[in-house]
N, C-alpha and C positions, 0 to 999 in steps of 0.2 A: 869586225867585233874590236870596240876600243871602250879604254876602261884605265885612269888614270888615282891615286893616292893620293890624299896631302897632306902633308904631313899634321901628324894628330893633333889633338885639340889641347886645348887649360883650363883649368876651372872656368867656371860660367865666371861672365863678366855682370856688367850694372842693366838694367831695366833698357835705359837708352841708350846704351852704346849696340846690345843685342837687337834693337829694333834696329840700326843704324845698319848692322853687319846685314843683316834680314836684307831690308831693300836694297845694299849696296850687292847682293850675292844675286838676288831674285830680276835684277836691272841685268846684268852683267848676263846674269843667264838668259834675260829676253834680246838682248842684243846680239849675244852668238848665235841663239836661235833664228833670227833672223838672216845674218850675215851667213850661216849655210845654206838658209833658202835660195837665198843667191847666189852662194853659190852651187846648190842642186840645179840649178835653171840654165847656169852659162854653163855646164855639163855635164848637160844631158846628151849631146848628143859626141862626149869624151873617148878615146878608144881604151881596151884595157889596161893597155899600156900604161897610158897618159893619168886612168884614174889609180894605179899601184902608184906613181910616182907622188901622185898629188897626195895619199894616202901617208904614203914614208914621209912627207912633208910636212904634214900636219903633225906626227905624231911627233918629230924633230922639235914642232912651236910647241907641243906639247910639255916636251923634258926642257928643253928653254926658260920657259915660267918660271920652275921651279928657282934655278939661278938667276934669272933678273926681280924675283921680288926679296932676295938676300941680297943681290949688291945693286940695284938700282930702282929699288922703290917699285911702286902701284905702278905706274904709267908704262912700262916697258913690258910689263905683264899683262897688262892690259891692250896694250896692240897685241901681242902672242897671242892671245887668248882671241882678240876677235879674227887673225889670220890664221889659228889653230881652226876656226868655225869655218874661215872661206875655204881653204886646202880640202879639211873633209868633205863638206859641200860638195867641191868638184869631184872630189871619186866617187861621193855619193851617187851623186847625179846621174850618169848611166844606170845604175840600178831602180829608184826612185822614175825614170823617166820610163823603161821598160815596163814597170808595174803601173804605171799612168796610162801607159798607151793599151798593152793586155787585159786589165782590171784596174779601173779607176775606183773603183766602189773603195776597192782594198786600201786604198792610198788614204783616201778619208777616214774609214770607219781603222786603219791603224795611231793617223792623228788623234782622234777619237777617244781611243781606248789609254794610249798612251799618257794624254792630257787627261783622265781620269784615275790612270793608274798613278803617275808623279803628285797627284796633288792627293789621291786618300793618303799614300803611304808614307808622302812629304808630311802631312798633316799628324801621322799617328807617330812619326821618327822626329820631329819637330816637340810633340809635347809629351811623348814618354818620358817617367822616370827613371825608368828601368835603363843599366848601362848596359849598352848594345856594342861595346867597341868588340868583344865574345863571337857577336855574330858578323860585324864589320871582318875580323879574320877569316872564320867558316868559308862566307861566302869570297872573302878575294882568293882562298886556295880553291873554293870549289871552280871562280873563272877559270883558273888556271889550268885544272880538269877541264871544263869547256874548249876550251881552246885546245889541249893534246885531243881531244876526242872530235873537236872541229877539222881538226890536221886528218884521222884517222880517217875519215870520212872522204878524203879525196881520194884514197886507194882504194878503202874497200867496202863493198855495198850493204848496206843495209836497209831493210826495207822501212819506210815511215822513219827515217832516220831523223831528214829534215823537221819537221815536226817536233818531234822528239828533242831537238835538240834545241828549239825554237822553245821549247815550252820550258824544259831546264835553266834554259836563259833568264826565263823571265823569272822565274822562282828564284835563281841569284842577285837578278839585278833587284826585288824587292826590298830582300833583305843589305843593295848595297845602298838602294836609295833610303830604307830607315835608320841607315847609319851616318851616313852624308847628310841625312836633316838635322840628325841630333848633333853632329859634328856643329853644325851651323849653329846653331842656339847654342855648343860651350863652347867655339871660338871666342878667345878677348883680342883675337891681334886681329885689329882692320885689315893691315894689309895684307890678309891670307884671301881677302873674298875672293881675289882672279884666281886660287885654284883653287877652293871650295866652290865658285862658280863651274870651274872647268868638269871637275867631278860630278855634278849636279847633271850639265847638260849633256855628261857622256853617259849618264842613268840613261836621263832620256831617249837620248837617239839609239841605244844601242836596244831601249823597249822598242824603240818605235819600228825599229827595224825587226827587232822577233816579230812583234805582231803582223809587221806587211809579211813576211814569211807566212805564218799562219792564216790571214785574213787573204791571200794571195794562191793558197793549194799548197805554200810547202814546196814552194818552185826555187830553184835555184836565184 
């Protein structure tokens, strides 16, 4: 599970600036998703050990992005965003390859459901006038609770726990998706585009993985 919270947003900017930021962010999300898919293909035969290493490196790129924006501007953060997509793709490749082999329909169903999920909730979050800051905070702490729950499941067997875990994850990331798209509309710093793109990409990635578990029958 991956999640990142970019810095808080400032009051609304001009309509032209908002449109520019939106196009930049969504372009970066699309590029990162493409690089992630390439990483999944390249990493499809990796062992679990290499997957863990690439996962850690991907998170390192994510953390470094925040410092890159502050110190060197957007270029370095964009490179780190793309690197993050590649390394997380390498880390996720074996899991996606497993589902592609055992339940190929689940992969396509998860991809389609993810697209509809992000499109629908993203549109709501982007257009709503209600402040969703509280929802973002609640969802973030709920995510921490879900991570703890996931750790417990490593040691304790609970019937249908994987399905429950995935459903709870979708609920939590519904809140995070709403919040991130509202932040996209309200942010006035164009330099924050890579950070917001990282948040939205990670929303979509986690939603995809949860749907993959559900359509794959709740398997690990």
